C-alpha positions in Angstrom: 4.5 22.1 45.3 5.8 20.2 42.3 4.8 16.6 41.9 8.4 15.4 42.0 9.0 16.8 45.4 5.9 15.2 46.8 6.9 11.9 45.5 10.3 12.2 47.1 8.8 12.9 50.5 6.5 9.9 50.3 9.4 7.6 49.4 11.4 8.7 52.4 8.6 8.2 54.8 8.0 4.8 53.4 11.6 3.8 53.8 11.7 5.0 57.4 8.6 2.9 58.3 10.1 -0.2 56.7 13.3 0.3 58.7 11.4 0.6 62.0 9.4 -2.5 61.3 12.6 -4.5 60.6 14.2 -3.5 64.1 13.1 -5.8 67.0 11.7 -4.1 70.1 13.9 -4.2 73.3 12.8 -6.1 76.4 12.8 -4.5 79.9 16.2 -5.6 80.8 17.7 -4.2 77.6 15.7 -1.0 78.0 17.0 -0.6 81.6 20.5 -1.2 80.5 20.1 1.3 77.7 18.8 3.8 80.2 21.6 3.0 82.6 24.1 3.5 79.8 22.5 6.7 78.8 22.6 7.9 82.4 26.2 6.9 82.8 27.1 8.6 79.5 25.3 11.7 80.6 27.1 11.6 84.0 30.4 11.2 82.2 29.6 14.1 80.0 28.6 16.2 83.0 31.8 15.2 84.8 33.8 15.9 81.7 32.1 19.3 81.4 32.8 20.1 85.0 36.5 19.2 84.5 36.7 21.2 81.3 35.0 24.1 83.1 37.7 24.0 85.8 40.4 23.8 83.1 38.8 26.6 81.2 38.6 28.6 84.3 42.3 28.0 85.0 43.2 28.8 81.4 41.0 31.9 81.7 42.8 32.9 84.9 46.2 32.2 83.3 45.3 34.1 80.2 44.1 37.0 82.4 47.2 36.8 84.5 49.3 36.8 81.3 47.5 39.8 80.0 47.9 41.5 83.4 51.6 40.7 83.5 52.0 41.9 80.0 50.1 45.0 80.7 52.0 45.7 83.9 55.3 44.9 82.1 54.4 47.4 79.4 53.4 49.9 82.0 56.5 49.2 84.0 58.6 49.5 80.8 56.9 52.8 80.0 57.5 54.0 83.6 61.1 52.8 83.4 61.6 54.6 80.1 60.0 57.7 81.5 62.1 57.4 84.7 65.2 56.7 82.6 64.6 59.8 80.5 63.9 61.8 83.6 67.2 60.5 85.2 69.0 61.3 82.0 67.6 64.8 81.7 68.0 65.4 85.5 71.6 64.1 85.3 72.4 66.3 82.4 70.8 69.3 84.2 72.7 68.5 87.4 76.0 68.1 85.5 75.3 71.4 83.7 74.4 73.1 87.0 77.5 71.7 88.6 79.7 72.8 85.7 78.0 76.2 85.8 78.6 76.4 89.5 82.3 75.5 89.0 82.6 78.1 86.3 80.9 80.7 88.5 83.3 79.8 91.4 86.3 80.1 89.1 85.0 83.4 87.7 84.3 84.8 91.2 87.6 83.6 92.6 89.4 85.2 89.7 87.5 88.5 90.2 88.2 88.5 93.9 91.9 88.0 93.2 91.9 90.8 90.6 90.1 93.1 93.1 92.5 92.2 95.9 95.5 93.0 93.7 93.8 96.3 92.7 93.2 97.1 96.4 96.8 96.4 97.2 97.9 98.7 94.3 95.6 101.4 95.6 97.2 101.1 99.1 100.6 101.5 97.5 99.4 104.5 95.4 97.8 106.1 98.5 101.0 105.7 100.5 102.9 107.2 97.6 100.5 110.2 97.5 100.9 110.7 101.2 104.7 110.6 100.9 104.5 113.1 98.0 102.3 115.4 100.1 104.6 115.2 103.1 107.6 115.9 100.9 105.9 118.9 99.3 104.8 120.3 102.6 108.3 119.8 104.1 109.8 121.6 101.0 107.4 124.5 101.6 108.3 124.6 105.3 112.0 124.6 104.6 111.6 127.2 101.8 109.7 129.4 104.2 112.3 129.1 106.9 115.1 129.8 104.3 113.1 132.8 103.0 112.7 134.2 106.5 116.5 133.9 107.1 117.3 135.4 103.7 114.9 138.3 104.3 116.3 138.9 107.8 119.8 139.1 106.3 118.5 141.4 103.6 117.0 143.7 106.1 120.3 143.8 108.0 122.4 144.4 104.9 119.9 146.9 103.6 119.9 148.9 106.8 123.7 148.9 106.9 124.1 149.9 103.3 121.5 152.6 103.6 123.2 154.0 106.6 126.6 153.7 105.0 125.4 155.5 101.8 123.8 158.3 103.8 127.0 158.7 105.9 129.2 158.7 102.8 127.0 161.1 101.0 127.0 163.4 104.1 130.8 163.2 104.4 131.4 163.9 100.8 128.9 166.8 100.9 130.6 168.2 104.0 134.1 167.9 102.5 133.1 169.5 99.2 131.4 172.4 101.0 134.5 173.2 103.2 137.9 173.4 101.7 139.3 174.0 105.2 137.3 171.5 107.4 137.6 171.8 111.1 139.0 169.3 113.4 135.4 168.2 114.3 134.5 167.7 110.7 137.7 165.7 110.0 136.8 163.5 113.1 133.3 162.9 111.7 134.7 162.0 108.3 137.2 159.7 110.0 134.4 157.9 111.9 132.3 157.6 108.8 135.3 156.2 106.9 136.0 153.7 109.7 132.4 152.5 109.7 132.3 152.3 105.9 135.5 150.3 105.6 134.4 147.8 108.2 131.1 147.3 106.4 132.9 147.2 103.0 135.2 144.5 104.4 132.2 142.5 105.8 130.4 142.7 102.4 133.5 142.2 100.3 133.2 145.5 98.5 135.3 148.6 98.2 138.6 147.0 97.3 141.4 149.5 96.7 139.3 152.5 97.6 138.4 151.1 101.1 142.1 150.2 101.6 143.2 153.6 100.6 140.8 155.3 102.9 141.9 153.1 105.8 145.5 154.2 105.1 144.5 157.8 105.2 142.2 157.9 108.2 142.6 154.8 110.3 146.3 155.2 111.4 145.0 156.7 114.7 141.9 155.9 116.8 138.8 157.8 115.9 138.7 159.6 119.2 142.2 161.1 118.7 142.8 164.3 116.7 145.6 164.8 114.3 148.8 165.3 116.2 149.7 168.8 114.8 149.0 171.3 112.1 151.3 169.4 109.7 148.7 166.6 109.5 145.9 169.1 108.9 147.9 170.6 106.1 148.5 167.1 104.7 144.8 166.4 104.7 144.1 169.7 102.9 146.7 168.8 100.3 145.0 165.4 99.7 141.4 166.5 100.1 140.4 166.1 96.4 141.9 162.7 96.4 140.0 161.8 99.5 136.7 163.0 98.1 137.3 161.0 94.9 138.1 157.9 96.9 134.9 158.4 99.0 132.8 158.9 95.9 134.3 155.7 94.4 133.4 153.8 97.6 129.9 155.4 97.5 129.4 154.1 93.9 130.5 150.6 95.0 128.1 150.7 97.9 125.3 151.8 95.6 126.1 148.9 93.3 126.2 146.5 96.2 122.8 148.0 97.4 121.4 147.4 93.9 122.7 143.8 94.0 121.3 143.2 97.4 117.9 144.6 96.3 117.9 142.5 93.1 118.9 139.4 95.1 116.0 140.0 97.5 113.5 140.5 94.6 114.9 137.3 92.9 114.6 135.4 96.2 111.0 136.6 96.7 110.1 135.6 93.2 111.7 132.2 93.5 110.0 131.6 96.8 106.6 132.6 95.5 107.1 130.4 92.4 108.1 127.5 94.6 105.2 128.0 97.0 102.8 128.2 94.1 104.2 125.1 92.5 104.3 123.1 95.7 100.8 124.2 96.8 99.4 123.1 93.5 101.2 119.8 93.7 99.8 119.2 97.2 96.3 120.1 96.0 96.6 117.7 93.1 98.0 114.9 95.3 95.3 115.3 97.9 92.6 115.2 95.2 94.2 112.0 93.7 94.5 110.5 97.2 90.9 111.2 98.0 89.8 109.6 94.7 92.0 106.5 95.3 90.6 106.2 98.9 87.1 106.2 97.5 88.1 103.7 94.8 89.6 101.5 97.5 86.4 101.6 99.6 84.4 100.6 96.4 86.9 97.8 95.7 86.6 96.5 99.3 82.8 96.5 98.9 83.1 94.6 95.6 85.4 92.0 97.2 82.8 91.5 100.0 80.0 91.2 97.5 81.9 88.6 95.4 82.9 86.7 98.5 79.3 86.5 99.6 78.3 85.2 96.2 81.1 82.7 96.3 79.9 81.3 99.6 76.5 80.6 98.1 77.5 79.0 94.8 
């Protein structure tokens, strides 16, 4: 250790000793008072420390409470923010779902209305097809009835004309073969002419030839013979004219027979054409009606399906 340091220490110790020697020593009473003051001071310090400990504890509790409140406030704010965001998101989702539901309802209601209108239109179309089928079938029924009547009339006229033609041909052949016909032959010719003229009048044919024959042969009933030989001679005198008139009437009957046959052929052709056309129309209408009925059933199913969906939206 340096000498200077030692010297300093010695000087300090000497100063302390001189100071102690200068202070007087306390007596008993002073010492007791000093001790009592020291004890009181210590007690005051202890009391103060106890009070300060309580205050510190309260401050600590308050600080802890403040920290807890702040923490809980922050947690509550975080929870609120989270809840607010959830509410916001949920509200937006709900509003979107509600709007979507309303849109679906509107779309379903619109579709149901469209399908209902389509079903009603199909009902109208089906009724129209049924009416068309009924009309076509009625037309075929009436045409068949008319064809039967026309054919029956044809058969009657054909039979009459055929018989008249054969009778006229026989009369002409007989008159040509005998220049001097007997009374029986003249009677046969007279009956043939009578029948032919009646038929000619009914059919509207013959004209002047039929009238001329009527004048020649129908002046007396068919069952009465010419009155005398003068009438026989008169017939012989006009025999060529009678034959020519009979041949003219025969030609007109042949022409009428041809017209009747042509009319029958034409009637059959028209009937067959009509029946073919109407049958095809009925077939097409029935197919269309069947398709529309199926479409109607499908439409009704679609209406039920959309209505079910609408009730759950």
